[in-house]
C-alpha positions in Angstrom: 25.1 -26.3 -5.9 28.5 -27.5 -7.0 30.3 -26.4 -10.1 30.0 -29.9 -11.5 26.2 -30.0 -10.9 25.8 -26.7 -12.8 27.9 -28.1 -15.7 25.7 -31.2 -15.9 22.6 -28.9 -16.2 24.3 -27.1 -19.1 25.3 -30.4 -20.8 21.8 -31.8 -20.4 20.3 -28.8 -22.2 23.2 -28.5 -24.7 24.8 -32.0 -25.4 27.4 -30.5 -27.8 29.0 -28.8 -24.8 30.3 -32.2 -23.6 32.3 -32.9 -26.7 36.0 -32.2 -27.4 35.4 -29.9 -30.4 34.6 -26.2 -30.7 31.2 -24.9 -29.9 29.7 -21.9 -31.6 26.9 -20.0 -30.0 24.4 -17.9 -31.8 22.9 -14.9 -30.1 19.9 -17.1 -29.3 22.1 -19.8 -27.9 24.0 -17.3 -25.7 20.7 -16.0 -24.4 19.6 -19.5 -23.6 22.9 -20.0 -21.7 22.4 -16.8 -19.8 18.7 -17.6 -19.0 19.7 -21.1 -17.7 22.4 -19.5 -15.5 19.9 -16.9 -14.2 17.2 -19.5 -13.5 19.5 -21.8 -11.6 20.9 -18.9 -9.6 17.5 -17.5 -8.8 15.8 -20.8 -7.8 18.8 -22.6 -6.3 20.9 -19.7 -5.0 20.9 -18.1 -1.6 19.7 -14.6 -0.9 22.5 -12.1 -0.2 21.7 -10.3 3.0 25.0 -8.4 3.2 25.6 -6.2 0.1 29.3 -5.7 1.1 30.2 -9.4 0.6 33.8 -9.9 -0.3 33.8 -11.8 -3.6 36.9 -13.9 -4.2 36.4 -15.4 -7.7 38.9 -17.9 -8.9 38.8 -16.8 -12.5 40.0 -13.6 -14.2 37.0 -13.8 -16.4 34.7 -13.5 -13.3 36.6 -10.4 -12.3 36.0 -8.9 -15.7 32.3 -9.6 -15.6 32.1 -8.2 -12.1 33.7 -5.0 -13.3 31.3 -4.8 -16.3 28.3 -5.1 -14.0 29.6 -2.7 -11.4 30.1 -5.3 -8.7 33.8 -4.4 -8.2 
């Protein structure tokens, strides 16, 4: 799945994400965003056979998340 396809899924479920203004998420909205990401990754993702995969994220935020979840 491409990054653009994933974004379209978010926008379909949350049309306000496609605007130019600020978006504020409630705790419930953040959970919905997380659940959507999880569902897409679970059903459309690929199983990781090798646990020593070398991740090369393109975003500093991804590095931060990986550290929080013990993936780095």
